[in-house]
N, C-alpha and C positions, 0 to 999 in steps of 0.2 A: 556472430559466431566467433568464439575465442577459445583458449585453452584454460583460462581462469581469470575471473573478473576481480578477485580481491586477495591474491596471494600474499600481498604485503599489507593488507588492511583487513580488519574484522567487519567492514561494512556490508559485505555479501553474505549474510547469515543463511541465505537459501540455497547455498551450494557448498560442496566438499571444500574443506579448508586447504587441501593439498591436492597436487596432481596424483593420479592413480599410480603412475611409475614415471620417474624422470628418465627412464631409458626408452620409454615408448609413448611420447607425448601425444601421439594420434589417439590414444585412448581416451585423453581429456578433451577432445575437440567436441563442443557442444554449443547450445544457445547460451549466450552472455547472460549473466544473472540479472542485468538491469533491462533486458529486452522485453518491450511490451508490443503485442501485436496490434492492439488497438488503443487509442488514447484520444479523448475529447476534452479540451480546455477552452472555457469561454469566460468573459467578464462584461459587465456593463456598468455603467455610471449614468444616472439619470436625474437631472435637476427638476424636482416637482414643481409643477406650474401653479403655485400659490404665492400670494402677496402682490405687492405694487408693481404694477405693469406686466403681471403675468395673466394668464388665462382665467384663473380663479381668484378672486379677491383683488382685482386690478386696482380698485379704488382704495384699498386698505392703507392706512397710514398710523403713524404713532405706534402704540403698544401693540395693536392688532396686527399690524404689518410685521413687527419684531417677532410676534408669536407664530405666525402661519407662513412667512417668507423665509428663504434661505435654506430649505430642506433639500438633501441630496440622498437618493437611494442607490446603493452600490450592491453587487453581487458577484460571486465567483462560483462557477460550477466546474467540477472535474469529474470525468467518468473514464474508467480505463479497465482493461483486462487484468488477468493476474500475471504475476511474475513467475518465471520458471523455478522449478526446485528439483532436487535430485533424491530419489529413494536411496537410502543407505542400508547396507547389510548389518551394521551394528557391531561389527568385529573386524579384525584384519584377517579375513579368510584368505586373502591372496598370499599372506606370509611375508609381505614386504618389510614388516617391522614398523609400519607407520602408526604411532600412537594416536593419531587423530582419527582413525578408524574411517577413512574415506572410501573404502571399497563399497561398490554397488552390487545388488543382487541379480539374479537372472530373471528374465520374463518367464512366467510359467506357460508353457505350451498348451496345457490342458485347461487353461482359465477361459471362461466364457462370460460375457457380460462387460458392463462399463468399469473401467479401472476408476474414473473419477466418480464418487458418489455425491460429492458437494455439499456434505453435511458437516458442520463444525465438529461434531463428536466422532466423525469418520470421514475425512476428506477423500481419501482413496481407499481402495479395497486391497489389503495387504495379501489376499489370496491370489492377487495377480502376479506375485513374485515367488520365486524359490531361491533357496540358498545355493550358491555356486559350489562347486567341487573345491575341496581345500587345495590351495595353491594355485588358483585360477582367478581371473578377473571376472566380474559379472558382466553381462551384456546389455545391461540398462544403461543408456547413454546419460551423460551429465545434461542436467537441464530438461529432461525428457517429459515432465509434467508440469502442469500450470496450477498455481494457487488461486485463492479467490481474487475476484476483481474489487474495484473501489467506486463508490460514488459518493460524493460530498458536495454540499451546497453551502456557502457562507454568504451572509447578507449583513449589511450595515445601514444606519441611518446617520447622516450628519447634518448638524444645524450650525450655520455660521452666524454669528451676531457681532455685528460692527460695533465696536466700542468707540474707536476714534479713527483718524485717517490712517494711522499707522498700527493700530492695535485690532485684532479679531479674536474673538472667543468661539472656539469650536467644540460643540457637544457631540460625542460619538456613541452611539449604541451599536454594539457588534455581537453578532450570534455565529458561531462556528458549528458546522454540522447541524444546521438548523432543523432538518427533519429527523435528527437523532437515529441515522442510518447506521446499523452495525457493519463495520468493515473489518473483516477478519485478517490476521496475519497468516503466514505460511504455516502448514502443519507440521507435526512431528514427522521428521523424514525416516527415522530409524524403523526398519520393518520387523527385524527379528531380536529377540531377546534369548540368548543361547541358541538352541536348535528350533525353537518355536516361535510363533508369531508374538510381537510385542502387544501387550493390551492397549498400548498408548499410540500404536502406529496409525498415523493419519489424523490424530486428534489435534484440534487447534485450541490453544488455551490463552492466546493474547489477541488483542486487537490491534489493527494498524493505524487507526485514529481514536481520538477521544470520543466520548459522549458529547451531546450537545452542550457548548459552553457559551455563555452570555457575559458580557462585560460592558461597563460604562466608563467613559472618560471625558475629561475636559482638557482642551488643548489651547494654549496662548500663542497665538501667531503675531510676530512683530517684525 
């Protein structure tokens, strides 16, 4: 919990850029923009059992041993929940004069059903909110909703070829987001356009990670 996670830096784009009111900082108390409820990170590195002295091809020598030996398989897996974000009214309804439009709406007391719809074309239901009375602050707290989670798996194959006692050549084949999983960024937080609901409220237009990327490299070690 904090009052603002990036008041001096633009890195926390999932929260209002300003405090709601410098005269009542309690209004801004909420979940920090970098807070994750769940996160799992893991990695592995496995020397493949091929080549001279290994389980498979233990008697290999010469060119055969150079081809099948020295392979290493690596992987990194990351799975996490979504970052918090704050629905915004879309205008300075409180009348503070803040040009960054950091005001939040009110919760709709007559709304029934799930607020989070979980679809990229509408992550949350804007009908869950109503515009506050002019001159007042909305009662939706900062960081009250959660955006999409993230799942990513990267893998690589390394092959070491010994050239001399001091020189080694390493071949690397690397794949990022190998399953091409779509990881979406946070949604458009602005709920209202004028006095009506915005057609882009809750719409996700960007991804948090790239599509599958594959690259090859040679590395000389000395």
